[in-house]
C-alpha positions as CSV (number, residue, x, y, z in Angstrom):
1,M,16.8,-6.1,-6.0
2,N,17.3,-9.8,-6.7
3,E,13.9,-11.5,-6.6
4,E,13.5,-15.2,-6.6
5,T,9.8,-15.1,-7.6
6,T,7.9,-13.2,-10.3
7,F,4.1,-12.7,-10.3
8,I,2.8,-11.8,-13.7
9,F,-0.8,-10.4,-13.8
10,R,-2.5,-11.0,-17.2
11,S,-6.2,-11.8,-16.3
12,K,-9.1,-9.4,-16.6
13,V,-10.0,-7.4,-13.5
14,E,-13.3,-9.1,-12.8
15,P,-14.7,-10.9,-9.8
16,G,-13.5,-14.5,-9.4
17,S,-10.7,-14.1,-11.9
18,R,-7.1,-15.2,-11.2
19,F,-6.3,-11.5,-10.9
20,W,-8.0,-11.5,-7.4
21,E,-6.1,-14.5,-6.2
22,G,-2.9,-13.1,-7.4
23,L,-3.4,-9.8,-5.5
24,R,-4.1,-11.8,-2.3
25,L,-1.0,-13.9,-2.8
26,S,1.3,-11.0,-3.6
27,A,0.2,-9.2,-0.5
28,A,0.8,-12.4,1.6
29,F,4.3,-12.8,0.0
30,V,5.4,-9.2,0.9
31,G,3.8,-9.6,4.3
32,M,6.2,-12.6,4.9
33,D,9.1,-10.5,3.6
34,H,9.5,-12.5,0.4
35,I,9.5,-9.7,-2.2
36,P,8.5,-10.8,-5.7
37,L,8.9,-9.0,-9.0
38,I,5.3,-7.9,-9.9
39,V,4.5,-7.3,-13.6
40,F,1.1,-6.3,-15.1
41,M,0.5,-7.0,-18.7
42,D,-2.3,-7.8,-21.2
43,D,-5.9,-7.6,-19.7
44,A,-4.6,-6.8,-16.2
45,V,-3.2,-3.4,-17.1
46,P,-6.6,-1.6,-16.6
47,G,-6.5,-2.8,-13.0
48,L,-3.9,-0.1,-12.4
49,L,-6.2,2.7,-13.4
50,P,-7.7,4.8,-10.6
51,N,-10.8,3.3,-9.0
52,A,-10.5,0.1,-11.2
53,L,-11.0,-2.3,-8.3
54,P,-14.5,-2.5,-7.0
55,L,-13.6,-3.8,-3.5
56,R,-11.6,-1.6,-1.2
57,Q,-9.8,-4.6,0.3
58,L,-8.5,-5.6,-3.1
59,W,-7.2,-2.1,-3.7
60,E,-5.4,-2.3,-0.3
61,Y,-3.7,-5.5,-1.3
62,L,-2.6,-3.8,-4.5
63,K,-1.4,-0.7,-2.6
64,T,0.5,-2.8,-0.1
65,T,2.2,-4.7,-2.9
66,A,3.1,-1.5,-4.6
67,D,4.5,0.0,-1.5
68,L,6.6,-2.9,-0.5
69,A,7.5,-4.7,-3.7
70,G,6.8,-2.1,-6.5
71,I,4.7,-2.7,-9.5
72,N,5.9,-2.9,-13.1
73,V,3.9,-2.7,-16.3
74,L,5.0,-4.1,-19.7
75,D,5.7,-1.1,-22.0
76,T,4.2,-2.7,-25.1
77,D,0.9,-3.4,-23.4
78,M,0.7,0.2,-22.3
79,D,1.1,1.2,-26.0
80,E,-1.5,-1.3,-27.1
81,V,-4.2,0.2,-24.8
82,H,-3.0,3.8,-25.5
83,L,-2.1,4.5,-21.8
84,T,0.8,6.3,-20.2
85,L,2.1,6.1,-16.7
86,A,0.3,9.4,-16.0
87,D,-3.1,7.6,-16.6
88,L,-2.4,5.0,-13.9
89,D,-3.2,5.4,-10.2
90,P,-0.5,7.7,-9.0
91,Q,-0.6,6.1,-5.5
92,L,0.8,2.9,-7.0
93,N,4.0,4.5,-8.4
94,V,4.1,2.0,-11.4
95,K,7.3,1.6,-13.4
96,M,7.6,0.5,-17.0
97,I,9.6,-2.6,-17.9
98,T,10.5,-3.8,-21.4
99,L,10.0,-7.4,-22.6
100,D,13.8,-7.8,-22.7
101,E,14.2,-6.6,-19.1
102,L,11.3,-9.0,-18.0
103,A,12.9,-11.9,-19.8
104,E,16.3,-11.2,-18.2
105,R,14.8,-11.0,-14.7
106,V,12.6,-14.0,-15.1
107,A,15.5,-16.1,-16.3
108,E,17.1,-15.6,-12.9
109,N,14.0,-16.6,-10.9
110,R,13.2,-19.9,-9.3
111,V,9.4,-19.4,-9.5
112,V,7.1,-17.6,-12.0
113,A,3.4,-17.5,-11.3
114,I,0.9,-16.1,-13.8
115,F,-2.5,-14.8,-12.7
């Protein structure tokens, strides 16, 4: 897949954070058939755990994004918080990405948004 846009989620999963706005925007993008590369890192990684999102609507945004665009998580951040892919919500089908892979793909993008 050759994405033109990357959304990087780094913010904590808490009400009013940039994380929430990023979820809404990513769902809107995939709804308009503009499929971004989605990467979770830093404080956003716990948002991929089962039942991490307190509002059902936000989980649905995340699930829609996962189904249509796919979700990646930075491998080094998973190591830092001592998580494996098996710990994450299985419905999201999260894939790991290395920092080198992320850098290569971002270098080809026209837009990178960080939430």
